[in-house]
KEVOVEX-805531 format. One record per residue (C-alpha): residue in three letters; x, y, z. Coordinates in steps of 0.02 Angstrom, whole numbers, padded with zeros to 5 digits, always signed. Example, Ala and Ser with C-alpha at 12.3 -4.5 7.8 and 13.67 -1.06 7.14 Angstrom:
ALA+00615-00225+00390;SER+00684-00053+00357;
end
This chain:
MET+01430+03200+05664;PRO+01414+03010+05615;ALA+01571+02895+05608;GLN+01647+02888+05431;LEU+01643+02713+05369;ASP+01784+02629+05352;PRO+01826+02599+05144;LYS+01809+02443+05122;LEU+01629+02443+05205;ARG+01584+02578+05119;SER+01625+02490+04948;ALA+01531+02338+05013;LEU+01401+02437+05029;ALA+01429+02500+04859;GLU+01412+02318+04776;ARG+01274+02277+04901;ILE+01159+02411+04825;ARG+01233+02388+04642;PHE+01143+02212+04672;TYR+00974+02281+04737;ASN+00996+02409+04578;GLN+01002+02269+04456;LEU+00840+02199+04544;GLY+00752+02339+04504;ILE+00776+02427+04672;TYR+00835+02607+04697;ASP+00743+02706+04838;PHE+00826+02666+05006;TYR+00772+02731+05192;ARG+00915+02767+05303;ARG+00869+02740+05503;GLU+00989+02745+05642;ILE+01013+02537+05714;ALA+01113+02499+05879;VAL+01239+02373+05758;SER+01427+02420+05790;GLN+01522+02443+05639;PRO+01613+02260+05647;GLU+01468+02175+05646;LEU+01388+02251+05515;GLU+01553+02227+05447;SER+01511+02045+05457;THR+01380+02067+05376;LEU+01421+02145+05221;LEU+01601+02091+05200;PRO+01659+01957+05091;GLN+01729+01813+05202;PRO+01930+01852+05228;GLU+01981+01726+05094;LEU+01857+01822+04970;ARG+01919+01971+05016;GLU+02042+01993+04887;GLU+01947+01943+04735;MET+01841+02068+04772;SER+01773+02159+04595;PRO+01881+02322+04519;ARG+01726+02402+04510;SER+01709+02395+04723;ALA+01828+02554+04709;VAL+01761+02667+04867;VAL+01617+02803+04861;GLU+01585+02926+04974;GLU+01452+02871+05098;ALA+01342+03029+05039;ASP+01334+02948+04857;LEU+01276+02765+04896;PHE+01090+02805+04917;ALA+01100+02946+04764;ILE+01081+02814+04625;PRO+00962+02883+04486;LYS+00850+02773+04399;PRO+00854+02755+04210;GLU+00656+02862+04206;THR+00724+02985+04275;LYS+00830+03052+04139;VAL+00687+03060+04016;SER+00511+03201+04054;ASP+00397+03104+03930;PRO+00294+02960+04058;ALA+00269+02860+03896;LYS+00466+02829+03883;ALA+00474+02821+04078;LEU+00373+02662+04078;ARG+00474+02586+03915;LEU+00629+02623+04022;ILE+00542+02546+04204;ARG+00480+02402+04071;GLU+00634+02366+03970;ASP+00728+02380+04159;LEU+00617+02239+04215;GLY+00651+02135+04055;ASP+00604+01943+04066;CYS+00611+01933+04255;THR+00664+01809+04335;ARG+00699+01872+04523;CYS+00563+01765+04613;ARG+00500+01587+04613;LEU+00339+01649+04499;SER+00453+01644+04338;LYS+00478+01458+04358;GLN+00298+01439+04430;GLY+00191+01411+04235;ARG+00180+01614+04203;LYS+00175+01643+04007;GLN+00239+01846+04014;ILE+00252+01982+04105;VAL+00103+02090+04138;PHE+00180+02245+04166;GLY+00022+02396+04158;VAL-00082+02472+04013;GLY-00174+02659+04028;ASP-00138+02842+04006;PRO+00032+02888+04073;HIS-00029+03038+04138;ALA-00209+02973+04217;GLN-00270+03070+04358;LEU-00326+02899+04446;MET-00256+02736+04443;PHE-00315+02563+04472;ILE-00183+02464+04574;GLY-00264+02236+04602;GLU-00179+02085+04674;ALA-00100+01983+04524;PRO-00140+01919+04320;GLY-00251+01813+04310;ALA-00260+01659+04178;ASP-00350+01786+04033;GLU-00231+01923+04111;ASP-00059+01802+04081;GLU-00129+01750+03920;GLN-00143+01923+03836;GLY+00002+02035+03942;GLU-00141+02156+03994;PRO-00204+02189+04162;PHE-00418+02150+04224;VAL-00439+02094+04041;GLY-00534+01941+04101;ARG-00715+01942+04191;ALA-00650+02038+04338;GLY-00591+02171+04204;GLN-00753+02171+04099;LEU-00820+02222+04294;LEU-00686+02369+04336;ASN-00737+02413+04163;ASN-00891+02452+04207;MET-00845+02533+04357;ILE-00739+02655+04269;LYS-00868+02697+04154;ALA-00994+02702+04301;MET-00879+02873+04352;GLY-00901+02944+04187;LEU-00720+02894+04116;ARG-00645+02754+03999;ARG-00537+02596+04039;GLU-00412+02718+03901;ASP-00439+02867+04037;VAL-00337+02774+04194;TYR-00189+02674+04220;ILE-00218+02489+04284;ALA-00080+02397+04355;ASN-00051+02262+04485;ILE+00067+02241+04638;ILE+00137+02082+04553;LYS+00170+02073+04375;CYS+00166+01853+04362;ARG-00001+01755+04402;PRO+00050+01639+04538;PRO+00014+01460+04513;GLY-00216+01417+04520;ASN-00216+01592+04536;ARG-00161+01602+04737;THR-00142+01729+04837;PRO+00039+01807+04815;GLU+00157+01773+04943;ARG+00248+01927+05046;ASP+00422+01884+04966;GLU+00332+01900+04809;CYS+00239+02058+04841;GLU+00422+02130+04906;THR+00521+02074+04754;CYS+00399+02152+04616;SER+00329+02298+04710;PRO+00490+02447+04681;PHE+00439+02411+04500;LEU+00267+02468+04554;MET+00319+02622+04628;ARG+00429+02674+04487;GLN+00275+02669+04401;ILE+00167+02773+04508;GLY+00322+02895+04541;VAL+00321+02906+04344;ILE+00122+02941+04323;GLN+00101+03039+04482;PRO-00090+02999+04465;LYS-00189+03108+04597;VAL-00286+02958+04652;ILE-00240+02783+04695;VAL-00391+02646+04723;ALA-00323+02495+04789;LEU-00432+02343+04746;GLY-00434+02239+04876;ALA-00354+02159+05007;VAL-00181+02132+04951;ALA-00138+02283+04853;ALA-00209+02384+05006;LYS-00096+02282+05140;THR+00036+02300+05040;LEU+00020+02483+04975;LEU-00003+02533+05156;ALA+00085+02421+05262;ILE-00077+02393+05350;ASN-00145+02225+05426;ALA-00307+02266+05442;PRO-00473+02187+05390;MET-00560+02273+05232;ALA-00706+02351+05340;GLU-00585+02466+05406;LEU-00485+02499+05272;ARG-00620+02577+05181;GLY-00708+02718+05182;HIS-00552+02826+05217;TRP-00420+02937+05136;TYR-00234+02881+05156;ASP-00088+02987+05124;PHE+00030+02863+05006;ARG+00187+02967+04932;GLY+00098+03120+04909;THR-00051+03030+04824;ARG-00223+03010+04886;LEU-00239+02820+04926;ALA-00446+02748+04918;VAL-00483+02563+04955;THR-00637+02464+04887;TYR-00669+02278+04850;HIS-00568+02162+04722;PRO-00690+02149+04548;ALA-00672+01967+04562;PHE-00726+01979+04755;LEU-00903+02068+04716;LEU-00915+01938+04574;ARG-00924+01793+04711;ASP-01026+01925+04823;PRO-01128+02053+04717;ARG-01226+02101+04869;GLN-01051+02205+04893;LYS-01066+02316+04739;GLY-01171+02438+04820;GLU-01010+02473+04949;ALA-00909+02465+04825;TRP-00989+02638+04728;LYS-00993+02702+04898;ASP-00799+02708+04863;LEU-00790+02755+04707;GLN-00917+02891+04749;MET-00789+02970+04869;VAL-00645+02954+04725;MET-00776+03022+04598;LEU-00786+03189+04742;GLU-00612+03185+04747;LEU-00570+03199+04577;GLY-00702+03331+04516;LEU-00815+03217+04411;GLN-00988+03230+04409;ARG-01104+03046+04393;PRO-01153+02996+04224;ALA-01328+03024+04158;
end
């Protein structure tokens, strides 16, 4: 039977989890680690001179309750309303450096809240930052054509990105930026519950799958992502730079179509 945590340590853990909730992070995973309670206390508890100033909200909570804080969207059954709650929770986000590096607005996501198919890209570009909607520039036009080739409309799917703010100069998102923003994406996925997710490009694939591998190895396989089937293909922006790979991307989409039971349009 696991040892009971010291009341002060439980309070400190509760405060830490409230802090993460304010960042939009609600999912926590426990694992056994070889750390003694004194070592853990030295990490989580305030310094002695500050312990008397802890907030009255730091009431002792049961250890089992620390990891059972419900997300706001779990209180509603309508996916559209649930997505709005996540967007409200995100707010005018200033959780990472991108909020101070020239972004004009947050690009949340767009599409059918009941979609069976979800596309996840890397980050907004200049056009997306201007319009507040993912994939509306040249890469977005190509993605629309890819969706149409599958016999679907843009309105039939849901489209989002790993991060929701444009990196300066369209640079590749940093790891800490992805880690800060992706919990909101996970909540979107949890609400939509698509049958299939398509990761567009290496950044999306590696972030979602936590696999550091080249695209040649990531493509052509099905992955289990939180109970959802996930496939990887090239980002439309890459296909614009190297149109020779469009045939390979079409192979990936045909694999998705087969999974969804879609017929190739005439």
